[in-house]
Phi, psi and omega in degrees: 000139181281154181286124183295344178290334186238074185238105179245127178249138184239128175237150188225138171236129182248160179209135175279134182257088182304316185293340179254002182260153176224081185305325180293344177248017180055045178238114182235116185258139181227145172249151174219140177247126185243136173245123179253112184249133179269101177259016180272196183251000181224144171302149181217143179257134177277112184270314185207170181232153173221117180248143169240113183250123181239122179274176184294345178265003179087003178287129183249133175236132177252137180233128177232148177183167179286137173056201177224131183040049175078009182235151171235077188290142170268121185250115181289165178300128180079359181259170179220162175233128181242137177212163177236146177209193181198174178209159176239135178236165179262006178228162184287341184224143176195182178225157172228148175200170179165213181200158172248135171275125183244153174231115180286161181303333179276003177096351181288132173269138177207162180258138170257119184281136173254107182297152179303139173224154186264142169245125183210138172294134179306131180088352181287331178251143183262000000 
């Protein structure tokens, strides 16, 4: 069971970007908006991200970096941080998942899991 002091929940909304995609060149662009909510008992700072992006052909790309979109937000108890970003894939369907490295106010480092979510061109899945 996870420690209730360190409880971060992540929700995701995705969108296909028709205007930035070029299907005839196998370029499919997606945006995602993520809300990171601190449901724990201590403020926590988002230090870094780790993404695993898998396209429909099984090609896996891992992305690591500091913060999110240039920020390392401190998220208070009961508060959330929302940001938008995007990715480009060579297939119409894929998934993303990963984690955020967090640092609680008491100095403890812990991971906030980002559950797998699907990126799909509308109509690509039946």
